[in-house]
N, C-alpha and C positions, 0 to 999 in steps of 0.2 A: 369471154375472151374471143376476139375475132379469129378466123382461120389463119389470117396473115400473122397475127401476133403469136398464135400457137406455133406456127411454122418457124417463126424467128426464134422463139424460145427453144424449140427442138434443135435447131441448127446450133444455137449457142451451147446447149447441153452436150450435144455430140462433140462439138469442138473442144469443150473443156475436158471431156473424158479422154479424147485422143491426145490432147496436150499433156494431161497428167500421166497417161500410159507411156508417152514418149519420154517424159522427164524422169519417171521412176518405174523401173521394171517390176518392182515388187509391191506396188501400191495395192492395197486391199480394196475390194469392191465396197466395203463399208465406208472407208475414208473417201473414196470417189463419190459415193452417194451423198455424204455430208457436204463435200465441196461443191457439188453440182446442184444440190437441193432436190434430189430424187430419192425414191425408195430404192433400197438395195436390189429388190427384185427387178425393177426397171433398168438399173445399171447392168445387172446380170444379163437381161434380155438384149440390151444394147451391145454389150461386149460379145455375146454369142452371135449377134447379127454381123458385127465387125469381123469376127472370125470366119463366118460363113461367106462373107463377101471378099475375104482375102486381104482385109485391111490390117488385121491384127493376127499375130500367131502366138501360141502358148509355147514358151521355150522348153519347159519340162513339165508335161502334164501329170507326172507322177509325184511331184513335190508341191506341197501347199505352204504358204500361199503361192498361187501361180505367178510366174514371171511372164509378163506380156511384152511383146515387142511390135512396134509398127512396121509393116512391110513397106516397100517402096510405093505400092499402090495406096497404102494407108496414109503415107505422107502426102501423096498427091490429092487424096480425098480430103485430108485436113486442109490443104492449101485451098481447094475449091470451097470448102465450108467457110474458111476465113474470108474469102472473097465475097461469098454470099452474105455473110454476117456484116461485113463492111458496107456493102450496098444497101442492106436493110437499114442499118443505123443511119447512113447518110440520107436515105430516102425519108426516114422518119424526121430527121433534123430539118430537111428541106420543107416537109409538110408543116412543121411547127413554125418555121420562118415565114411561110406563106400565110399561115393563119394570123400571125402577129402583124405582118405587113397589111393585110386586109383590114384588121382592126384599127391600125394606126391611120389608115386612109379615112376610115369612118370618123375617127376622132378629129382629124384635120378638117373634114367637111363640116363639123360642128363649130368651127371657128377657133379651136384650141391651137395655140402655138407654143405656150410655155408649160412644160411638164415637170412634175416631181414624180420620180419613180418610188413606189413604196415596195421595198423588197430589193435586196442587193445581191441575189444569187445568180444562178446560171440563166434564168429567164431574163433578168435585167441585162445581163451581159449580151444576150442575143438581141434584145429589144433596142438597146442604145444605138448601135450603128444603123439599124433599120429606121429608127425615128429620125436620126440625123440625115439620112439619105432622102427623107421626105420633107426636109426643111423644118422639122419640129425641134424646138430647143429644150434640152434637158437642163433645168435650173437647179436641180438638186436630187439627191437620193437619200431616202430615210429607211431605217430598219428598226424593228422592235428589239432585236438581239443586241444586247450591250457589247458582246464580243465582236460584232461586225462594225459597230459605231467607231468612227475614227479611221477606219480603213479607207483607202482610196479606190474609187471605181472610175476609170477614165480620168477626167480632170476634177472629179468631185470627191469630197470627203463625205462618207456616210454619216448622217446625223440622226438624232432621235426624232420620232414623229412629231414631237412638240414644236419642232422648228419649221413645220410646213408653212404656217402663215407668214413667217419672216421671209421665206423664199419667194413669196408672191407669184405662185403659178396660176395658170388658167384652169389646170386640172391636176389631180393626183391620179396617176395610173398605177394600179396594183400589178406589180410585175412578179406574180407567182400564180401558179395554177392551183396548187393544193390548198393554200390557206387564204384564198381570196375572200370567202364569206366571213371567216374569222376576223380578217383585217377590216372588212367593212364595219363590223361591230365595234372595233376599237377606235375608229376615227371619230373625232369630236363631232357630234351632230350639228353644231353651229357652223362647222366648216362646209357642210353640204349646201348651206344656203348661199355661199359666196363662191364656191369652187366646185367644179365637176369632180366627182369621185367615180372613176371608171375602172372596169376590169378588162383584161385581155380576153 
């Protein structure tokens, strides 16, 4: 994990802990740990740090489970963390958009103009307007998942992969990052001879 990704995860975890503490005075450290995906000892360390910094106070230290309360500076810190998290997510999204845009330009330089998108999830939703802005035509979208087939994406109805030939594209663009290799293996080998099969 990169240092940047680790920092983003730390911000998100702190933010989730502060939000849980603000919404539920008597939340246990164990339930916080389960919600945030951290060890109880790390949640304990984080809460102790919040207390030391003046972001959280214990309302009655003699009664267990402790009741925690965010202080005004704790609410301000939570607001700053929210802003940092938003900037991080937005920056990551812009990085993904730029990566896709560069790949689409490469595809266009190969002479491709008519695309079928293979995969109808979030990556396709991000890719479609970028392809359109570059003058590429999406002639269809296909997906292996029968639950997604028949749904509408943009102006297209999601179809099964068997319909690729009928859509008559110049290329099939695999619009997923996680399952691209798996999808490559599912595509009819004969299709590779007449149509480009490309990954983002």
